[in-house]
C-alpha positions, 0 to 999 in steps of 0.5 A: 474442475479443481486443480492444485498447481505447484510450479517448478523451481530450480537453482539459478532461476528466479521464481519472482515470488508472488508475481511469478506464481500468479503468471504461472497460474494464468498460463496453466489455467488458460490451457485447462479452463481458460475462464475469462475472469480471474479471482485473486485472493491471498492465502490468508483471505477467504470468500465471505460473500459468494454473490460478490463474484457475480456482481464483479462479473456484471460490471465487466459484462454489462454494456460499457464494461468492455474496457474494465480490466479488474474489479477491486474489492475493499479489504476487510479483516477479522481478528483485529483488536476492538480499538484497532490500535495500529489502524489495520483496517485502514479505513481512510484508504479503503473507504475514502481514497479508493472510493474517490479514485473510482470516479476517475479511472478506477482504484489501484490494485492492492494485491488481493480481493481483486477480479481480473479480466484475463484478456487485460493481463495479456498486455492488450489495449482495451477493445475499441470497436471503432478502430476494428476493421471487421465485417459486421456479420462477424461482430459476434465471432472471436477475433484474432490477436492481430485485430487487437494489436495490429503490430502483433502477428503470428510470428511475434506471439512466441516472443510475447507469450512463449512457444505454447500454441495452446496458450496463444489460441486461448487468448481470442477465446478468453476475449470473446467469452468476456464480452458484454452480452449482445442484447442491444443494437448499440453493442458492437462485438458483443457475445450472443446469448447462449455462446458460453453453453457450448460443452468443453472437450474433456482434458486429455494427456496432451493438454495436461502435459502442455499445462505442465510445460507452461509452468516450468522454470525456463518457459518465461526465458526470452518472453515478455512475461513479467516485463509487459505481460501478466504480473510485473516483476522487479518491484516489492509492490508488484500489485501496484505496478501491475495495475498502473500498467493496465491504467496506462494502456487505457483500461479502467477499474471499478471499486465494488463495495458490497453490503456484506463483505466480499472477502475477509482476511487476517492482518498483523496486530503486533507492532513489530510485524505491522511496522515490517509490513508497512516497511515493505509497502513503502520500500516498493513505493520508493522503487516505483518512484525511481523506475520507469513506472513513475507516473510522471513517465506515463502515457497520454491514456492515463488521466491527470487525476489518476496520474496524481494518485499514482504519483502520490503512491511513489512520493509518500514515503519521502514525506517522512523526512519532513515529518521527523523534522516537524516532530522535533521542532516543538522540542527544540523550541521548548529547549531553546526557549524561543518560539519557532516563528520569531515574528507573528505577522499577518501573512504568517497568520493567514498562511496558518489559517489556510493550512488549518482550514484545509486540514479540517476540511479534509478531515470532515470530508473523510469522516462525513463523505467516507462515513468513517468514525472519529475513532477510526480516523484518529487511529489512522492519524496516529499510525500515520505518524508512527509509520512515517517516523519509522517504516517510511523513513527506513524505506527511503534509506533502503530504497535509495541504497538499492537504486544507487548502490544496487544493494538488495533488500531482504524483508521479514515475512509478515507474521499473522499467527496468534500469540502463545496464549491460545485462550486470548485471540489478541495475545499477539497484540501484547508481544514486544519484539525489538526492531531497529524501526522503533528507534526513531519514534522512541527518540522523538518521544523522549526528546519531547518529554525531556523538553517539556520537563526542561521548559516547565522547570525553567518557566516555574522557577525562572522567567515565568513566561507561561504563554510561551511554555503553553504554546510549545507544550501544546505542540509537543503534547500533540506529538506525544498523543500521536505516539500513544499507541506506540508507547502502549505497544512497547509496554507489552503485558505482564512485564514482558518489555524487552530489556533493550527498550529500557537500555535505549531509553536510558542511553537516549535520555543521557545523550539528550541531557548532555547535548542540552548541557553542551548547547546551554553552558550558561545554565550550569554554575560553578557548583555543577547545579542548574540555575536560571539567570533571573532567579536565585533558585537552584536545584540541590 
């Protein structure tokens, strides 16, 4: 059976974007087919391996799989440029972090390529056979909603799920159909063999009318849809919040990596679109941190390491503030002529060695254990700095404005279409579309370049302290190496770089030069030329 659903939308009713659409699909499909498992794919993804769906069902229907709420598959993309300039594949996250979480309580839900257990979306705790007081001869029969939640009786069903009787009656059936097969005496409340072969009654007009009723814009009023049941509303990253709520109730998830990619999709290869995409994700993380979905407020059923993982989801955008400071420190050191650390004592060297070895160990773990190539790892490192100094920093500002001042944020939809040149599938890679997110990385790059020129000139024609210059130049060059993909993105192709890029670059260079002259007036002689204190050389 194939059904196309278009939910009702009216002025004055918030349709809640993707989360609202998914909840409407859950309700209508519960009445029409009521399959125990739900596959969630974005519109730009397609099934690349039909066996992956069966593998996901095997996880949830096998012995010990009754507490699995969803199966998350890694995201794989096509149409990405061979060098993956902006780290669209995100291999460190999908092949490293997600695989590591699979050993705790399960990976986070990333919004697509995921198979859900329908029963878990109804805000029930995972089944606990030891606490269910049901006669043994009824262990292979469907239970009632009060058996899963003793505090939920028949009178409270409309408040949680709405006033649809068919929807309420479908919940125990969905739980029963998703049980593990009762092929072993140790399995309690299993599903007997052949129970799913019972033919369904054909759809009639009453059933179709009920399916239309549950997707109306008013159905969710005064219910717990979006607040506790289904996809959670109120966040840009509703996918992370939805997965967090399930893990917080004691469910676990599984990361399923198939030999042949399960699903494939498209991703933005343009710099501006990529920055806007990361901005939306980071803003959602800031919203999570300042909401009741903060991992610090989670219950006891969320494991400690899983709590740290979700806490990192809400904290990582704030690291951009420190990252921007670190990117300016080498330039300030070169301009001032003083090293960042005044005295190199033994304790500082020990601290520096510990940090260095930790970073090297983390890199080796990502490359060797997660089987990530060095080029892929380096691309992730580069884009981490690019996004950290642009999108993440802007997300902190926007998130704080929304939390403190209540200013709503409107986001630019991510464009994933090809460029104007139909013969070149990577034409969109070279399009340059100006956005204010580019200003911080441009400032950082220009400041470090100007600092290198100033320090080199002062060392060559002045004090001659090359050891200090080499130390500062190494860190400044390291920052510029990370910004190399960003610089290539600004250059575009066929001289199509927007004029505003050159205008901003010129203005920033002038401002930096004036600031340096104001902070170092001793370097300007009476003739208006730059001179050094220990040399008779002066610029003409």
